[in-house]
C-alpha positions in Angstrom: -110.8 -22.5 -101.2 -107.1 -23.0 -100.3 -106.1 -19.8 -102.1 -108.9 -17.9 -100.4 -107.7 -19.2 -96.9 -104.1 -18.2 -97.7 -105.2 -14.7 -98.8 -107.3 -14.3 -95.6 -104.3 -15.4 -93.5 -102.1 -12.9 -95.2 -104.6 -10.1 -94.5 -104.6 -10.8 -90.7 -102.1 -8.9 -88.7 -99.9 -11.1 -86.6 -100.5 -10.6 -82.9 -97.7 -8.8 -81.1 -94.8 -11.1 -80.4 -95.8 -13.6 -83.0 -93.0 -14.3 -85.4 -93.7 -15.2 -89.0 -93.4 -18.9 -89.8 -91.3 -18.1 -92.9 -89.7 -15.0 -94.4 -91.9 -12.6 -96.3 -92.0 -13.1 -100.0 -90.7 -10.2 -102.0 -89.7 -9.1 -105.5 -86.8 -11.6 -105.6 -89.5 -14.3 -105.5 -91.4 -13.1 -108.7 -89.9 -15.9 -110.9 -91.2 -18.6 -108.4 -94.6 -16.9 -108.3 -94.7 -16.8 -112.1 -93.9 -20.5 -112.2 -96.7 -21.3 -109.8 -99.1 -19.3 -111.9 -97.9 -20.9 -115.1 -98.5 -24.3 -113.6 -102.2 -23.2 -113.3 -102.3 -22.6 -117.0 -101.8 -18.9 -117.4 -98.9 -17.7 -119.6 -96.9 -15.1 -117.6 -93.9 -13.1 -118.6 -91.9 -11.2 -116.0 -89.7 -8.2 -116.8 -88.0 -6.9 -113.6 -85.2 -4.4 -114.2 -81.9 -5.0 -112.5 -81.9 -3.4 -109.0 -85.7 -3.1 -108.9 -85.8 -5.5 -105.9 -83.4 -3.3 -104.0 -86.1 -1.4 -102.2 -87.2 -1.0 -98.5 -88.7 -4.1 -97.1 -92.2 -2.7 -96.8 -92.2 -1.7 -100.4 -90.8 -5.1 -101.4 -93.5 -7.0 -99.7 -96.3 -4.7 -100.9 -95.1 -4.9 -104.5 -94.9 -8.7 -104.4 -98.4 -8.9 -102.9 -99.9 -6.6 -105.5 -98.4 -8.7 -108.3 -99.7 -11.8 -106.6 -103.2 -10.5 -106.3 -103.3 -9.1 -109.8 -102.2 -12.5 -111.3 -104.7 -14.3 -109.1 -107.4 -12.0 -110.6 -106.3 -12.9 -114.1 -106.6 -16.6 -113.2 -110.1 -16.0 -111.8 -111.5 -13.5 -114.4 -109.3 -13.5 -117.5 -110.7 -16.5 -119.2 -108.9 -19.5 -120.7 -106.9 -17.7 -123.4 -105.6 -14.9 -121.2 -101.9 -14.1 -120.9 -100.2 -11.7 -118.4 -97.1 -9.5 -118.4 -95.5 -8.3 -115.2 -93.2 -5.3 -115.3 -91.2 -3.9 -112.3 -88.9 -0.9 -112.7 -87.5 1.9 -110.6 -88.0 5.4 -111.9 -86.1 7.8 -109.7 -87.6 7.5 -106.2 -90.6 5.4 -107.4 -91.0 1.7 -108.0 -93.4 1.1 -110.9 -95.3 -2.2 -110.7 -97.5 -3.2 -113.6 -99.5 -6.3 -114.4 -101.3 -6.2 -117.8 -103.4 -9.1 -119.2 -105.1 -10.0 -122.4 -108.2 -11.5 -120.6 -111.8 -10.5 -120.7 -111.0 -7.1 -119.1 -113.8 -7.0 -116.7 -113.6 -6.7 -112.9 -115.4 -8.9 -110.5 -118.8 -7.6 -109.4 -118.7 -5.0 -106.6 -118.4 -6.5 -103.2 -117.3 -9.9 -104.4 -113.8 -9.7 -103.0 -111.0 -7.6 -101.6 -108.6 -7.8 -104.5 -108.4 -4.3 -106.0 -109.3 -2.6 -102.7 -106.5 -4.6 -100.9 -104.0 -3.7 -103.5 -104.9 0.0 -103.3 -104.7 -0.1 -99.5 -101.2 -1.6 -99.7 -100.0 1.1 -102.1 -101.6 4.0 -100.2 -100.2 2.8 -96.9 -96.8 3.5 -98.4 -97.7 6.8 -99.8 -98.2 5.4 -103.3 -101.0 5.0 -105.8 -102.7 2.2 -107.6 -104.8 2.3 -110.8 -106.7 -0.7 -112.0 -109.2 -1.1 -114.8 -110.0 -2.5 -118.2 -107.7 -1.5 -121.1 -109.2 0.1 -124.2 -107.7 -2.7 -126.4 -109.0 -5.4 -124.1 -107.7 -7.0 -121.0 -107.1 -5.5 -117.7 -104.2 -3.4 -116.2 -103.0 -2.9 -112.6 -100.3 -0.2 -112.1 -98.9 0.7 -108.7 -96.4 3.5 -108.1 -94.7 3.1 -104.7 -92.2 5.6 -103.3 -88.8 4.0 -102.5 -87.0 7.1 -100.9 -87.2 8.5 -97.4 -91.1 8.5 -97.4 -91.2 4.7 -98.0 -88.7 4.1 -95.2 -90.8 6.0 -92.7 -93.6 3.4 -93.1 -91.3 0.4 -93.2 -93.6 -1.8 -91.0 -96.6 -1.2 -93.3 -98.2 -4.0 -95.3 
């Protein structure tokens, strides 16, 4: 319930003039996120290339939130033996964000949440893409490709 309340609070846009109570989390916070997820019992590895956190603020926040939501989905749906791997790398003008798990590989029933749809909205708001689905070898994969060049900077205030 606490996690659901936090996710709903993150979805709400602040009213104009409202300042955030704390700085936005970003890719530099992935290790702390992974530690919190590990404390919940999920084995997580993070592979973030040097310089991958040097992206526009909107891309930084969206990438972090995509990883956060993908790992939360592994906790919810992956099963007790699931593990997860996070990979973040820049490839030219694109930031690749990938979360792959060894869990059950099934998505939640349609209409049961906002997870994948929310991740996709974040990516598309920046001119990027998001693919999510079961892997042929088992588990589930989420992959976002977010532009980090001029196009990303034009939507700096996006989610």
